[in-house]
N, C-alpha and C positions, 0 to 999 in steps of 0.2 A: 125570849127565854135567855137567861144568863148562863154562861158556861164558865167553869172554873178555869182560872189561868193555868193550873197544873195539868189540865187535860188537853192543852194546846200543845201539840208535838212539833218540834223542829224535825227537819228531814234527817238530821244525823241521829237524833234520838230514836226516830221511828226505825230507821235501818238497823241501828244497833240492837233494839229490842226484837225485831224481826229475826236478826241473826241468832240471838240467844234462844229464841223460841224454836227455830228450826233445828239448831244444834242439840237443844235439850230434848226435843220430841223424837226425832228421827234417828240421831246418832249415826253410826256407820252403816253403809249399805254396799252390797255387791252389784255390779253393773257390767253387762255385756253390750258392746256397741262398737261403732266404727269411728276412727279418728279423722278429724279434718281440721284445717287452719292451725296446724301444729307450728309453734315457734319456740325457739330457745335463745333468749337474749344472753348478753355477756354475764349476767349474774348467775347463770347456771340453772335457773328455774325453768320449768316447762309449762306452756300454756297451750290449751287445745280445746277443741269442741268435740264432744262425744254425741253421736246421732244414730238414730234408726231411720226407718222409712217415713216416719211421721213427726218425729220431735227431735230436739237437740238440747244440750246443756253445756254451759262453759265450765271448764275444769282448770285447775292448777295443781302442779306437782312440784313442790319446792325442792331445792338442791339436796337437802339432807335425806329426802325420801327417794328421789329418782336415781341416786347413786346405786341403789340396791337392784335396779332393774337391769336384767342381763341382756337387753337388746335396745337398739335405738328405734323409738316409734317413728312411723311414717304415715303420711296421709293416706286414707283408704284402708289401713290395717284393722282388723277385727281384734279387740282386746277384751280381757276380763280384768276389771279394776275394782279396788276396795277404797272407800272413801267416806268422808264425813260431809254432810250437807251444811253449807254456810252461805253467807251473804257478803259480797264485796261492797262494803258500805259506801265508798265514794261514788259509785254509780248506781247502788241499789240492785245489783245483779245477784241473782240467785245462782249458786255455783257449787261445784263439788270439789273438795280438797282431797287429792288422791294420796293414798298411803302405800299402796302396792299395785302392780300391773303385771299381767301375764298374757301371752298370746292366747286368743280364744281357743278353748279346748284343753290346753295344758293347765293342770291344776284344778280343773272344774270339779272332778270327783273329790279331790282333797277338800275343796271348799265346801261341797255338799256334805261331806262326811263331818267336817267341823261344825257346820251349821246344824245338822241333825243331832250331833252329840250335845251341843248347847241347849237345843230345844228339849230333848228328852231328860237332860239333867235338871232343867228348870221345872219340868213336869214331876220330878221325883222318882223317875224309873231307876236311877243309879243309886238311890239312897241306901246307906248301909243297914239302917234299921229295918229295911223291908226285905233283906236277904233271908232266905230260909236255910236252916242248917242242913248239912248233909246227915242223912240217917245213919246210925250205927248198925253193925251187923247186916250189911247189905246182902240180900240173897239173890236178887235179880236186877240187872241194869238194862235199861232201854237204850240202844245206841241209834241215833238218827244220823245217818250218813249214807254215802253210796255203797251199794252191796258189792260192788266190784272195785272199790278203791283201795288204796294202800292203808288208809286209816283203820278200816275194819280189821285188817289182818294184823296191824300193829296192836289194836286193843285186845283181840282174841289171844294173841301171843303173850302179852303181858299178863292177862287174867289167868291164862292156863298155867303160867309159871308161878304166879304169886298166890293165887286161890282158885284152883280148879272147881271148887264147889259152886261158885258164882255162876248163875245162868245169865245168858245174853239173849235179848230179844232185839232183833234188827228191824227198824223201820226205814225201809229203803226209800231213798229220795235222791233227786238231783242236788248237787251241792255246787253248781256253777251254771250260769246262764240266765236268760231273762225271766224264765218261769220258775227258777229254783226257789226263790223266796216263798212263793205260794205253796209249793210242794212241801217245803220245810214246815210251814204253818200247819198244813193238813196232817203231817206226821205228828206234830205236837198235840194237835186236836184229838187225833186217834189215840195216842197214848193216854191222854187225860180222860178219855171216855172209857177205855178198857181198864185202867188203874191196875195193870198187871205186873208193874215193875216199881222198884223202890225209888229210883232216880233215873233222870235222863242224861245221856251224854251226847251233846251236839258236837260233832267233829268232822274234820276233813283235814287233808295235808296242806302244805304250804302253797303259795302262789302269789301272783301279782295282785295289786290293789283291784284291778278289773275282775281277776278270777275270784276274789273273795268278796266281791261287791254284794252279793245276794245276802250276806250276813249283816250288811249295813241298811237293811230295810226297815222302815218305821213300823209297818204292820207286824213284821216278825218280832221287833223289840217288844211290842205290846203283847204278843202271843207268848213270849218267854216270861214277861212280867206277870201275866195273869194265869200262867200254868200252875195247877194244883200240885204238880210234881216238881221237886226241886230240879234245877238244871245246871249242869256243869258244862261251860263252853270251853272246847279244846280245839280251836280253829287255827290252822296254819302252824307257823314255827314261833319261836320265842319272840321275834321282833314284830310279828304280825299282831295287830290289835284291831278288833272289829267292835261294832256296836253291840253285837251279841255278847262279847266278852264283858262289857260294862254292865249290861242289864241282867246277865246270868247271876245265879247265886254264888257260884265260884267259877274263877277262870283258871284253866290249866294251859300251860305254854304250848303243849304238843298233844297229839292223840295218845301217845304212850304215857305221858305224864298224867293225863286224865284217867287212864285206866289204873295207873299206880295210886292216884288219889283216892279211888273208890274201892280199892282192895287192901287186905291186910296181909302181912307176912311177918316173918321174924323180925323185920326191921319196922315194926309197927310205930315205934316211937319216931323213927325218921319220917315215916309217912305222915304222922300227926304234925311233926315239925314243918313238913312241906306244906301241909294244909294250912297250918297257922300262918306260915310265911306268905302263902298264896293270899289268904285273907287280909293280912297285913298290907301286902303290896296292892291289893284291890282297894282297901281303905285309904291307902296312901294316894292311889290314883284319884279316887273320889275327892279326897281332900285338896289335892293339887288342882283338880277340876274346879272345885268350889272356889278356891282361892284365886285361880285364873279369872273366873267370872267376876268375882268382886274386884279384882285388880283392873279388869277391862273397864268396869263401871266407874271406878275411882279415876282411872286414866281419862275416861271420857269427860267426867266432871272437871278434872284438872285442865283439860284441853279447853273446855269452854270459857275458863277463867284465866287461862295462861297468858301473860303479856306477850309471849312469843307469837300468839295469833294475831295480836295487833301489829307486831313487827312484820309478819307475813303480809298483812293487808297493805302496809306501806311499802314493802318490797314489790308487791304486785302492782300497786299503783305507780311506783317508780319505773318498773319495767314497761308498763303501759305507756307512761309519758316518754320514755326513751325510744320506744317503738314509733310513736307519733312524731317525736322530733326527727328521727332518722328519716321517716317518710317525708316530712316537711322539707328537710334539708335536701333530699334527693330531688324533690319536686322543684325546689327553688334553683337548685344547681342545673337541672334540665332546662328550666326557663332561662337561666343566665347564658347557658351554652347556646341555646337557640337564638337569644338576642345577639350574642357575640358573632354567630354565624351570619345573622341578617346584617349587622353593621359591617362585617368583613366583606360581604357581597356588595353592599352599597359603596364601601371604600374602593373596592376594586373597579366599580363602574365609574367612580369619580376620579380615578388615579390618572395622573398625566401619562404614565406608560400606556394605560388603557386607551386614552384619548389619542396619543401619539400613534398607537397601533392602528386605530380607526382611521386617522388622517393618512397614515402611510398606505393603508389598504385602498383608501379613496384615491390617493395620488397615483397608486399603481393602476387602479381602474381607469382613471382619467388618461393616464399616459398611454395604456393600452388602447383606449378609444381614439386618442389623438393619432397614434401610429396607424391605426386602422383607417382613420379618416384620411390622413395624408397619403397612405398607400392607394386608397381608393381614388383620391383626387389626381395623383400621378398616373394612375392606370387609365383613368378617364381622359386626362390631357394627352397621354401617349396615343390612346386609341383616336382621339380627335385629330392629333398631329398626323398620324398615319393616314387618316381618312382625307385630311386636307391635301397631304402630299400626293395622295393617289389621285384626288381630283385635279390638282395642279399638273400633275404629270400627264393626265389625259388631254389637256389643253395646251401643253408646252409645245413649242416648234421643235425642240430637240427630239420629242417623241415622234413627230411627223418625219424628221430626218432619219430617224432609226428605222423607219419602214421603207427607205430607198428614195425618198423625195429629197428635193434640193431647193434652195432659195438663191435667187439671182438678185443682185444689187448693182446700181450704177455707181459712178465714181463718187457720187455724193452720199452713197449709202443707202439710197432709197430702194425699196423693193420693186422690181420690174414686174408689173402684173400683165401688161399688154405689150405686143411687139411694136406698136406705134410710139412706145415711150422711148425707144432708142433709135440712133442713127448710125449710119456708117462711120466707122472710125471711133465709136464710143468704146470705152474700156469697161467691161463687165466682170464682176466677181460672183462666181457661183460657190455658195457654201453647201458642202456635203456633210454627212453625218460624221465623217472623220476628214478634216482638212478643207481647203478652198482651191478653186480653179480659176485663174484669170484668162479672159478671152477678149479678142478684138472684133467688133462687129464690121463686116465687110459691106 
């Protein structure tokens, strides 16, 4: 079978097309994981591995992005990151190019809020053309809120001041906590079954993002969107914005403003102007949201074809080579230091000073042994001399004389041993221990 030459890929071409495919299909993703193998070269870029208990992925965060991170990442830290899937073409590594990073937990609700808002906008729940108009000459308002909260008191106070003829039907529910979203949905369902009011006012006072989180529920958004009764959302304060505000037919900045929006008084023109302004503001929000979505898509397409991406690939490759070079230099330096130490040790062993020290130690040792041997020989000779002197002394005539004996000699000096050796008139010399005695034989 013959194959076209154009179908034969080079490695570079294959990696390049895989990168474009991944970037085009997946785009940006959110990821929560643990940091490991974090390095930061002199270029200022960050490289790391994000992992969970079973898998891991290489990541890069370039200097222009990581400058907005409010903390210094460390190995073992749990983080929430946003990034684009890509391929590092020189190695063919699948990787994630990070755009933002938060400690795990921080910003998670905000990220979930933005994700749900984009999803519902794409489904058309925020579209201006689907918004129902607020009825004229409202006679009865259904208020979905806490029966004991400040919001219901504000609503009743405003309505009694502006138009006491309007009746209020309260559908009491929780407006905070894990089960609040389901209870609010039940209240909307009940109101739509009874059809006893002209409009619904979904309201509560201000609070933190966590306090208002039940109004960011996807099922609640669909319940508001599918309601047969028009819904006015007046949740929190002016600065608070929830998913319920976007999907409702009209958004009021506060509970009191919601009550004013639904009631007439002498300032009816002002009220209509407020309602028109609210609709205009809501339309403006939808327009901004739509434009933001298009801008994100165009930005993503631009990133896929941006030469800066190629530059980032080259910078990443440079950093990788720099790290390898530093590692190789450190390894070579360590080997050179070890070799130098070995040569130094060998030089010290061959050094004349070392040999002279050994010879001096040897001479000292031999000198000590010679002294010990000479001392031993002298001691032995002294002992032998003393022994010989003692033996000599035991057989010496002087020793006999010292015990009281004497030796008698004739005039010739011969020892007289028997009496018949001398005659009358012979001169004898008797030797004592001390001195001599001369005598004449009679």
